[in-house]
C-alpha positions in Angstrom: -42.9 -55.9 -35.9 -43.9 -58.6 -33.5 -42.6 -59.4 -30.0 -42.1 -62.7 -28.4 -44.6 -63.4 -25.6 -43.0 -63.2 -22.1 -40.2 -61.0 -23.2 -40.5 -57.2 -22.6 -39.6 -54.9 -25.4 -36.3 -53.0 -24.9 -36.8 -49.5 -23.6 -36.7 -46.8 -26.2 -34.1 -44.1 -25.6 -35.7 -40.9 -24.3 -34.2 -37.8 -25.9 -32.9 -35.3 -23.4 -34.8 -32.0 -23.5 -33.1 -29.3 -25.4 -32.0 -26.3 -23.5 -32.8 -22.6 -24.4 -31.9 -21.8 -28.0 -31.3 -25.5 -28.7 -28.1 -25.6 -26.6 -27.2 -28.7 -24.7 -28.5 -28.6 -21.2 -25.2 -29.5 -19.6 -23.5 -26.6 -21.3 -26.3 -24.1 -20.3 -26.1 -25.4 -16.7 -22.4 -24.9 -16.7 -22.8 -21.2 -17.8 -25.4 -20.7 -15.1 -23.1 -22.1 -12.5 -20.3 -19.7 -13.5 -22.5 -16.6 -13.7 -22.8 -16.3 -9.9 -19.1 -16.6 -9.0 -18.1 -14.3 -11.8 -20.5 -11.5 -10.7 -19.5 -12.0 -7.0 -15.8 -12.1 -7.8 -15.0 -8.4 -7.8 -16.8 -7.9 -4.5 -15.1 -10.9 -2.9 -11.7 -9.6 -4.2 -12.3 -6.2 -2.6 -13.4 -7.8 0.7 -10.2 -9.9 0.7 -8.0 -6.9 -0.1 -9.5 -4.3 2.1 -11.0 -6.4 5.0 -9.3 -9.8 5.3 -5.8 -8.8 4.5 -5.7 -5.7 6.8 -7.3 -7.8 9.6 -4.8 -10.6 9.5 -1.9 -8.1 9.1 -3.2 -6.4 12.3 -3.2 -9.8 14.0 0.4 -10.3 12.9 1.5 -6.8 14.0 0.0 -7.2 17.4 2.5 -9.9 18.2 5.5 -7.5 17.6 6.8 -4.3 19.0 6.4 -2.3 15.8 7.0 1.4 15.9 6.8 3.9 13.0 10.2 5.5 12.3 12.1 3.1 14.5 15.3 1.8 12.7 15.4 -1.3 14.8 13.8 -4.6 13.6 10.4 -5.4 15.2 10.8 -7.5 18.3 8.5 -10.5 18.9 6.4 -9.9 22.0 3.8 -12.7 21.8 0.6 -11.8 23.7 2.3 -9.0 25.7 0.4 -6.2 23.9 -3.0 -7.9 24.7 -2.0 -8.4 28.3 -1.0 -4.7 28.6 -4.4 -3.6 27.3 -6.1 -5.2 30.3 -3.5 -5.1 33.0 -1.1 -2.1 32.5 -2.7 0.9 34.2 -1.2 3.3 31.7 -2.8 1.5 28.8 -5.9 -0.3 30.3 -7.2 2.8 31.9 -7.5 4.7 28.6 -8.8 1.6 26.8 -11.5 0.7 29.3 -12.6 4.3 29.4 -12.8 4.4 25.6 -14.7 1.2 25.6 -17.2 2.6 28.2 -17.7 5.7 26.0 -18.4 3.4 23.0 -21.0 1.4 25.0 -22.7 4.5 26.3 -22.7 5.9 22.8 -24.3 2.8 21.3 -26.8 2.4 24.2 -28.2 5.9 23.5 -27.8 6.2 19.7 -29.2 2.8 18.7 -32.7 3.1 20.2 -33.0 6.9 19.8 -31.8 7.1 16.2 -33.9 4.0 15.2 -37.0 5.4 16.8 -36.4 8.8 15.3 -35.8 7.4 11.9 -39.0 5.4 12.0 -41.0 8.4 13.1 -39.5 10.5 10.2 -40.2 7.7 7.8 -43.8 7.5 8.8 -44.0 11.3 8.6 -42.6 11.6 5.1 -44.6 8.5 3.9 -47.7 10.6 3.5 -48.5 11.7 -0.1 -48.9 15.5 0.4 -47.7 18.3 -1.9 -44.0 19.1 -1.3 -43.2 15.9 0.6 -40.1 15.4 -1.6 -38.6 18.6 -0.2 -39.0 17.3 3.4 -37.5 14.0 2.4 -34.5 15.8 0.9 -34.1 18.0 3.9 -34.1 15.1 6.4 -31.6 13.1 4.2 -29.3 16.1 3.5 -27.0 15.7 6.5 -26.1 12.2 5.4 -24.3 13.5 2.4 -22.5 16.3 4.3 -18.8 15.8 4.6 -17.7 15.4 8.2 -15.7 18.6 8.0 -18.9 20.6 7.2 -20.8 18.8 10.0 -18.1 19.7 12.5 -18.1 23.3 11.4 -21.9 23.5 11.7 -21.9 22.0 15.2 -19.0 24.1 16.3 -21.1 27.2 15.5 -24.1 25.7 17.4 -22.2 24.5 20.5 -19.5 27.2 20.7 -18.6 28.3 24.2 -19.5 31.8 25.4 -22.4 34.0 24.2 -21.5 33.6 20.6 -22.7 30.0 20.4 -26.1 29.6 18.7 -27.4 27.2 21.4 -26.2 29.5 24.3 -27.8 32.5 22.6 -31.1 30.6 22.2 -31.2 29.4 25.8 -30.3 32.9 27.0 -33.1 34.4 24.9 -35.8 32.1 26.2 -34.6 32.2 29.8 -34.4 35.9 29.9 -30.7 35.8 30.4 -30.9 33.5 33.5 -29.2 30.6 31.7 -25.5 31.2 31.6 -23.3 30.3 28.7 -22.1 26.7 28.7 -19.0 25.0 27.2 -20.9 22.1 25.6 -17.9 20.5 23.9 -15.3 21.2 26.5 -17.3 20.2 29.6 -16.8 16.7 30.9 -20.5 16.4 31.5 -21.8 17.4 28.1 -19.0 16.6 25.7 -20.1 13.0 24.9 -23.8 14.0 24.8 -22.9 16.7 22.3 -21.2 14.2 20.0 -24.2 11.9 20.4 -26.6 14.6 19.3 -24.4 15.5 16.4 -24.2 11.8 15.3 -27.9 11.2 15.5 -28.5 14.4 13.4 -26.1 13.3 10.7 -27.1 9.7 10.5 -30.8 9.5 11.0 -31.7 10.3 7.4 -30.0 7.2 6.1 -32.0 4.9 8.4 -35.1 6.9 7.5 -34.7 6.1 3.8 -34.4 2.3 4.5 -37.4 2.3 6.8 -39.4 4.4 4.3 -38.8 1.7 1.6 -40.0 -1.0 4.1 -43.1 1.0 5.0 -44.1 1.3 1.4 -44.0 -2.5 1.0 -46.7 -3.1 3.7 -49.9 -4.0 1.9 -52.6 -1.3 2.1 -55.2 -4.0 2.4 -54.0 -4.8 5.9 -54.6 -1.1 7.0 -58.0 -1.1 5.4 -58.9 -4.4 7.2 -57.7 -2.9 10.5 -59.9 0.2 9.9 -62.9 -2.0 9.2 -62.2 -3.7 12.6 -62.2 -0.2 14.2 -58.5 -0.3 15.1 -57.2 3.1 16.2 -53.8 4.5 15.0 -51.8 3.0 17.7 -53.3 -0.5 17.2 -52.6 -0.3 13.5 -49.0 0.7 14.2 -48.5 -2.2 16.7 -50.4 -4.9 14.8 -49.8 -3.9 11.1 -46.9 -1.6 10.7 -44.3 -3.1 13.1 -44.9 -6.8 12.0 -44.6 -5.6 8.4 -41.2 -3.9 8.8 -39.9 -6.1 11.6 -37.0 -7.6 9.5 -35.9 -4.2 8.2 -36.2 -2.7 11.7 -33.8 -5.4 13.0 -31.4 -4.7 10.2 -31.4 -1.0 10.9 -30.8 -1.6 14.6 -27.9 -3.9 13.9 -26.4 -1.6 11.3 -26.8 1.4 13.7 -25.1 -0.5 16.5 -22.1 -1.4 14.3 -21.8 2.2 13.2 -22.1 3.4 16.8 -19.3 1.1 18.0 -16.9 2.3 15.4 -17.5 6.0 15.9 -14.3 8.0 15.2 -14.4 10.7 12.5 -16.6 13.2 14.2 -14.6 13.0 17.4 -11.3 13.3 15.6 -12.4 16.3 13.6 -13.9 18.1 16.5 -10.8 17.4 18.7 -8.2 18.2 16.1 -9.8 21.2 14.2 -9.9 23.6 17.2 -13.4 22.7 18.2 -12.4 22.6 21.8 -13.7 19.0 22.3 -12.8 17.3 25.6 -10.8 14.3 24.3 -10.7 12.5 27.7 -14.5 12.6 28.0 -15.2 11.5 24.4 -12.3 9.1 23.6 -13.5 6.0 21.8 -11.7 2.7 21.1 -11.1 3.6 17.4 -9.8 7.0 18.5 -7.5 5.3 20.9 -6.2 2.9 18.2 -5.6 5.7 15.7 -3.8 8.0 18.2 -1.7 5.0 19.4 -0.6 4.3 15.8 0.0 7.8 14.5 0.6 10.0 17.6 2.6 7.5 19.7 3.9 5.5 16.6 3.0 2.3 18.4 1.6 0.1 15.6 1.8 -3.1 17.7 -0.5 -1.7 20.4 -2.8 -0.1 17.9 -3.2 -3.5 16.2 -3.9 -5.3 19.4 -6.5 -2.7 20.3 -8.2 -3.1 16.9 -8.2 -6.9 17.1 -9.7 -6.9 20.6 -12.3 -4.4 19.6 -13.2 -6.5 16.5 -13.9 -9.5 18.7 -16.0 -7.3 21.0 -18.1 -6.0 18.1 -18.6 -9.4 16.7 -19.7 -10.8 20.0 -22.1 -7.9 20.7 -23.6 -8.3 17.1 -24.1 -12.0 17.6 -25.8 -11.4 20.9 -28.1 -8.7 19.5 -28.9 -10.9 16.4 -29.7 -13.9 18.6 -32.0 -11.8 20.8 -33.9 -10.3 17.9 -34.1 -13.7 16.1 -35.8 -15.2 19.1 -38.2 -12.3 19.2 -39.0 -12.8 15.5 -39.6 -16.5 16.1 
C-alpha cells in the first residue's frame, strides 16, 4: 500500500486494554466504584439511626416543654430551655457544677491515664516468659461489667474499718490513720471515681499503644545505641516520634470518654455505694436524671445539645494544638 506524499496516514485505532479476566475496563471500574459504598453502607446506616437521628430529635425536643407521663401536648418554648441552663439559678447551678466536674475529670484522667498506658505498654512490650499473663491482667478490667467494677471498688473504698483501703492505711500507720468515707466525702468522692475510671480504662489504651510500639523499626534503636544514646534519649528521640500519631489518637479518645463519664457514677450512686452525688455529678448524669427522675425531656435534650457542642469545640481545639505540634 502506498501513501500520497504530503498527506499523513490516518491514525490506526488503538485497542483499549482489556480489564482483568478479559472484562471491559468500564464495567470493572464501575464495580470498583460500587464496592466502597456497599461496604460502608451498613456502618453509615447505623450511624444515621443511632447518632444522627437521636441528635436531631434531641434538638427538636429541646424547643418544647416535653414531659414524660404528661397528658398535655408539648408546648413550644423556643430557646427558653437553653436560656434556663445558663441563667436560671435552679438549673444553671447544677449544670455548671456538673460541667466543672467533667473538666476536672478530663484534666486529670487524660494525662495520667495516657502516661500510665504508655508505661504499661513499654513494660509488657518486652519478650520475657509469662509476659502474656501480665498483658491479660492489665487488660482484664476493660472487659469487666460496670456492676462488677462498682462492687470491687465499693469493697475497697467502703467507709469504716471494713474497707480494704482503710484497713491497709490503718495497718501501715499503726492505727494512727482514721477510717475515711472515700465515696461520701466531698473532698475525696470525685478523686475516688477518677482512680476507679483510670483503673478500668487504662488497659484499652495500653493495647493500642503496644501495637504502635511494635511498629517502631528496631534499626532506629540499634542506631541510637551505636550513637551511645541512653534510655531516656532513645525514648525521646525514637519512641515518642514513632508513636506520635497513635499517642495523639489515644489522648483524643481518652478525652472524649472522660467528658461523657456517666455509668460508674450512676451505678455507685444508685446501688447503695454511698457516693456523694453533688460532688461527682457530671453533665451526662444531670441530663439522665433530668429526663428520667424529673421527667423533663426538653431540659435533658437541651443539656445534651449544649454538651455536644462543648465536646466538639474542645476536641477541635485539642486536635488543632496537637496538629501544630506534629507539624
